[in-house]
C-alpha positions in Angstrom: 121.9 32.2 12.9 120.0 29.0 13.3 120.9 26.2 10.9 117.3 25.8 9.8 117.0 29.5 8.5 120.5 30.9 7.8 119.3 34.0 6.1 116.7 35.1 8.7 117.4 38.3 10.7 116.2 38.8 14.2 113.0 41.0 14.7 111.5 42.6 17.7 108.1 42.9 16.1 105.4 40.2 16.7 104.1 39.8 13.2 102.7 36.9 11.2 103.6 37.0 7.5 100.5 36.3 5.4 101.6 37.4 2.0 104.5 38.7 -0.1 104.6 40.7 -3.3 102.9 38.9 -6.2 105.2 37.3 -8.8 104.8 39.1 -12.1 104.0 37.3 -15.4 106.7 37.5 -18.0 105.4 38.4 -21.5 107.2 39.0 -24.8 104.4 39.9 -27.2 100.8 41.2 -26.7 97.7 39.5 -28.0 98.2 41.2 -31.4 101.5 39.5 -31.8 103.5 42.7 -31.3 106.8 42.4 -29.4 106.7 44.7 -26.4 110.4 45.1 -26.0 112.7 44.7 -29.0 115.4 43.3 -26.8 113.3 40.3 -26.1 112.4 39.5 -29.8 113.2 35.8 -30.3 116.4 35.1 -32.3 114.9 32.4 -34.5 115.0 31.9 -38.2 112.1 32.2 -40.6 112.1 28.4 -41.1 112.3 27.7 -37.4 109.3 30.0 -36.7 107.2 28.6 -39.5 107.9 25.0 -38.4 106.8 25.8 -34.8 103.6 27.4 -36.1 102.9 24.5 -38.5 103.2 22.1 -35.6 100.6 24.2 -33.7 98.2 23.8 -36.6 99.0 20.1 -37.0 98.3 19.5 -33.3 95.1 21.4 -33.6 94.0 19.2 -36.6 95.0 16.0 -34.9 93.1 17.0 -31.8 89.9 17.6 -33.8 90.1 14.3 -35.6 90.9 12.1 -32.6 88.4 13.9 -30.4 85.6 13.1 -32.9 87.0 9.5 -33.3 86.5 8.9 -29.6 83.0 10.3 -29.8 82.3 7.8 -32.6 83.6 4.9 -30.4 86.7 4.2 -32.6 89.2 4.9 -29.8 88.5 4.6 -26.1 89.8 8.0 -24.8 91.4 11.2 -25.8 92.6 14.6 -24.4 93.1 17.7 -26.6 95.4 20.7 -26.2 92.9 23.4 -27.4 94.0 26.7 -26.0 97.4 25.4 -24.8 99.3 25.0 -28.1 101.9 27.5 -27.1 103.5 24.8 -25.0 105.4 23.8 -28.2 107.6 26.8 -27.5 109.2 25.0 -24.5 110.1 22.0 -26.7 111.8 24.3 -29.2 114.1 25.6 -26.5 115.4 22.2 -25.4 118.3 20.0 -26.5 117.1 16.9 -28.3 118.7 14.7 -25.7 117.1 16.4 -22.7 114.7 13.9 -21.1 111.0 14.8 -21.1 108.6 13.6 -18.3 105.1 14.5 -19.5 101.7 14.5 -17.8 99.3 14.0 -20.7 98.8 17.2 -22.6 102.3 17.3 -24.2 101.6 16.0 -27.7 102.9 19.2 -29.1 106.3 18.5 -27.5 106.5 15.2 -29.3 105.4 16.8 -32.6 108.2 19.4 -32.3 110.7 16.5 -31.6 109.7 14.6 -34.7 107.1 12.0 -33.5 105.1 11.1 -36.6 101.4 11.2 -37.1 101.5 7.4 -37.7 103.1 6.9 -34.3 100.4 9.0 -32.6 97.7 7.0 -34.3 99.3 3.7 -33.6 99.5 4.5 -29.9 95.9 5.7 -29.7 94.7 2.5 -31.5 97.0 0.2 -29.4 97.8 -1.7 -32.7 100.7 -3.9 -33.6 103.0 -0.9 -34.5 102.3 0.9 -31.2 105.7 1.5 -29.5 104.0 0.6 -26.2 102.7 -2.8 -27.6 99.2 -2.0 -26.6 99.8 -1.8 -22.9 98.7 1.8 -22.3 95.4 3.7 -22.8 95.4 6.3 -25.6 97.6 9.5 -25.4 100.0 7.7 -23.0 102.9 8.2 -25.5 106.5 7.3 -25.0 109.6 7.0 -27.2 113.1 6.2 -26.2 114.4 7.5 -29.5 113.0 11.0 -28.8 113.9 11.0 -25.0 110.3 11.1 -23.9 109.4 8.9 -20.9 106.1 7.0 -21.2 103.2 8.9 -19.7 101.6 7.5 -16.5 98.0 8.0 -15.6 98.5 8.7 -11.8 99.0 12.4 -11.2 102.5 13.8 -10.3 104.4 10.5 -10.3 106.7 12.0 -12.9 107.8 14.9 -10.6 110.1 13.0 -8.3 111.2 10.7 -11.2 112.4 13.8 -13.1 114.4 14.8 -10.1 116.0 11.4 -9.9 116.8 11.3 -13.6 118.3 14.8 -13.5 120.5 13.8 -10.6 121.9 10.9 -12.6 122.6 13.4 -15.5 124.4 15.6 -13.1 126.6 12.7 -12.0 127.3 11.8 -15.6 128.4 15.4 -16.3 126.9 15.4 -19.8 125.4 19.0 -19.6 121.8 17.7 -20.1 118.7 18.2 -18.1 115.2 16.9 -17.6 112.0 18.8 -18.1 108.9 17.8 -16.2 105.4 18.9 -17.2 102.4 18.9 -14.9 99.2 20.9 -14.2 98.4 23.1 -11.2 96.1 20.4 -10.0 99.0 17.9 -9.8 100.8 20.4 -7.6 98.4 19.5 -4.9 99.8 16.0 -4.8 102.4 14.9 -2.3 104.8 13.9 -5.1 105.0 17.6 -6.1 106.4 18.6 -2.7 108.7 15.6 -2.4 110.0 16.1 -6.0 110.8 19.8 -5.7 112.4 19.5 -2.3 114.6 16.6 -3.6 115.6 18.5 -6.7 116.5 21.6 -4.6 118.5 19.9 -1.9 120.4 17.6 -4.3 121.0 20.2 -6.9 119.3 18.4 -9.8 119.3 20.0 -13.3 115.6 19.8 -13.9 113.0 22.2 -15.3 109.6 21.9 -13.7 107.0 23.3 -16.1 103.6 23.9 -14.4 100.8 24.4 -16.9 98.3 26.4 -14.9 95.2 26.4 -17.1 92.7 27.4 -14.5 91.0 24.0 -13.9 92.0 20.7 -12.3 89.3 18.8 -14.2 86.3 20.5 -12.7 88.0 22.3 -9.8 88.8 25.9 -10.6 92.2 27.2 -9.4 90.5 29.6 -6.9 89.4 26.5 -5.0 92.7 24.7 -5.2 95.0 27.1 -3.3 95.1 30.4 -1.5 98.7 31.4 -2.2 100.2 33.2 -5.2 99.7 30.4 -7.7 102.3 27.6 -8.0 105.3 29.8 -8.6 105.4 31.0 -4.9 105.9 27.4 -3.9 109.1 27.2 -5.9 110.5 30.1 -4.0 109.6 28.4 -0.8 111.7 25.4 -1.8 114.6 27.6 -2.8 114.1 27.1 -6.5 114.7 29.8 -9.1 111.2 30.6 -10.4 109.5 32.5 -13.1 105.9 33.0 -14.1 105.1 33.4 -17.8 102.2 34.1 -20.1 101.4 30.6 -21.2 99.7 31.8 -24.3 102.8 33.7 -25.5 104.9 31.2 -27.3 108.0 33.4 -27.3 107.7 34.1 -23.5 107.7 30.3 -23.0 110.6 29.8 -25.4 112.7 32.5 -23.7 111.9 31.3 -20.2 112.6 27.6 -21.0 115.9 28.5 -22.8 117.1 30.5 -19.8 115.9 27.9 -17.4 117.9 25.2 -19.3 121.0 27.3 -19.1 120.6 27.6 -15.3 119.9 23.9 -14.9 122.8 22.6 -16.8 125.4 25.2 -16.0 124.6 25.6 -12.3 123.2 22.2 -11.5 120.0 23.4 -10.0 116.2 23.1 -10.6 114.0 25.8 -12.1 110.3 26.2 -11.9 108.2 27.8 -14.7 104.6 28.5 -14.1 102.8 29.1 -17.4 99.5 30.9 -17.0 97.0 29.7 -19.7 93.4 28.6 -20.1 92.1 25.2 -21.0 89.6 25.8 -23.8 88.8 22.1 -24.2 87.1 19.7 -21.9 89.5 18.1 -19.5 89.2 14.9 -21.5 86.6 12.9 -23.4 85.3 11.7 -20.1 84.5 15.3 -19.0 81.8 17.8 -19.9 83.1 21.2 -18.8 79.7 22.9 -19.4 78.7 21.4 -16.0 81.0 23.7 -14.1 81.7 26.7 -16.4 79.7 28.6 -19.0 80.2 28.2 -22.7 80.5 32.0 -22.9 83.5 32.0 -20.6 85.2 29.5 -22.9 84.3 31.4 -26.1 85.4 34.7 -24.7 88.8 33.3 -23.7 89.3 31.6 -27.1 88.6 34.9 -28.9 90.5 37.2 -26.6 93.7 35.3 -26.2 94.2 32.4 -28.6 97.9 31.2 -28.8 97.6 30.2 -32.5 96.1 33.5 -33.5 98.8 35.3 -31.5 101.6 33.4 -33.2 100.1 33.9 -36.6 99.9 37.7 -36.0 103.6 37.7 -35.0 104.5 35.9 -38.2 102.5 38.2 -40.3 104.0 41.2 -38.6 107.4 39.8 -39.6 106.3 39.2 -43.2 106.9 35.4 -42.7 103.3 34.2 -43.2 100.8 35.1 -45.9 97.2 35.8 -45.1 95.1 32.8 -46.0 98.1 30.4 -45.7 96.5 28.9 -42.6 93.6 27.4 -44.6 96.0 25.5 -46.9 98.3 24.2 -44.1 95.3 23.2 -42.0 93.7 21.4 -44.9 96.9 19.5 -45.7 97.4 18.7 -42.0 93.9 17.3 -41.6 94.4 15.1 -44.8 97.6 13.7 -43.4 96.0 13.1 -40.0 93.1 11.2 -41.6 95.4 9.2 -43.8 97.5 8.1 -40.8 94.3 7.5 -38.8 92.8 5.2 -41.5 96.1 3.2 -41.8 96.3 2.7 -38.0 92.7 1.6 -37.8 93.3 -1.3 -40.2 96.2 -2.8 -38.3 95.9 -5.7 -36.0 96.3 -5.7 -32.3 99.7 -6.6 -30.8 100.7 -10.2 -30.7 99.5 -12.0 -27.5 103.0 -13.0 -26.5 103.8 -9.4 -25.7 101.8 -9.8 -22.5 104.7 -11.7 -21.0 107.6 -9.7 -22.2 109.7 -6.6 -21.1 109.3 -7.1 -17.4 111.9 -9.8 -16.6 115.3 -10.3 -18.3 114.5 -14.0 -18.4 110.8 -15.0 -18.1 110.4 -17.1 -14.8 108.9 -20.5 -14.9 105.7 -19.4 -13.3 105.0 -17.0 -16.1 106.1 -19.4 -18.7 103.4 -21.8 -17.3 100.8 -19.1 -17.6 101.9 -18.3 -21.2 101.6 -22.0 -22.1 98.1 -22.1 -20.6 96.9 -19.0 -22.5 98.4 -20.4 -25.8 96.5 -23.6 -25.3 93.2 -21.8 -24.6 93.6 -19.6 -27.6 94.4 -22.6 -29.8 91.4 -24.5 -28.4 88.9 -21.6 -28.7 90.2 -19.3 -31.5 86.8 -17.8 -32.3 86.0 -16.9 -28.7 89.4 -15.2 -28.4 89.1 -13.6 -31.8 92.6 -14.5 -32.7 92.4 -13.2 -36.2 92.3 -9.7 -34.7 95.8 -10.1 -33.3 99.2 -10.1 -35.0 100.9 -13.5 -35.1 104.4 -12.2 -34.2 
């Protein structure tokens, strides 16, 4: 056969292929938290399951507080995860040293890995304890300790980066992988196609996790593509692909766990398309009522809420008491508010951080600029509000 299509047979029928069988959506439990096939019941302990669920509640509490804080003008920007909390299931299936490339709605992954509420708040306030030293806008988290690459605002830049990092891991032979999160809107970017093709042809151990929540800001998915979602594109690039119920935390957990095994044992990429629904506005800069009805949002939230679903599963197992939610949520909100109040009181990062972490040795041209700024700040301290910045 031809080198460009080794598995294609000859045909004597003139026929244009316009569609193939739709890819099914893998599901472990129904909306009432009942496992549909006992063989797929997750093998997790009571403590593991409760920790995952508590993190879902903490994420929800943090989102409520920080969303309101932005509306009050106390932070400049925020994005919530309302309706998409089941994403935490993917983090639970990974190895702690697997490298994460996020888009911007992966705070739950960080929570599951141990990122503290104080660290979240410090980043959103860009204060002196912010790991990013105040150089990023809110929710652009990053931590070397937890193997989470700093989030970048431009869409899809992380997709080819994840392929490159995974290729390096393959060469090192350390049986680790990368996981790259993105939305279905980002899959319209050129970096998506370049990244997936690179990962497939080079055999990179990377998990691509597409969070298809129905909207790319204000553009509904029906206006974004005509094919069978994003999953069909993975098959087109020769990538092992699965579509899962993105509101079913155990479907996500099982799919990610299996995907990781394929990635690290076979040195090949995997694509997961998680079908979910974005209950929240895209961000604090968006008003989704301009392009969808409030009834649509309310109906989705009542019909298929990932938190309610997980709670039902726990109750069915006898691992969660009715009414326990209120106590955990109250405690979580109090902890969030305490961390929030502490972060708000801290000073901004020291001005000298403006000149660090780019060059191994600061060049003379930059040293000259640094000296000029120091002189200006010294000369006009009130104008530059120096008391609001840390000294060192």
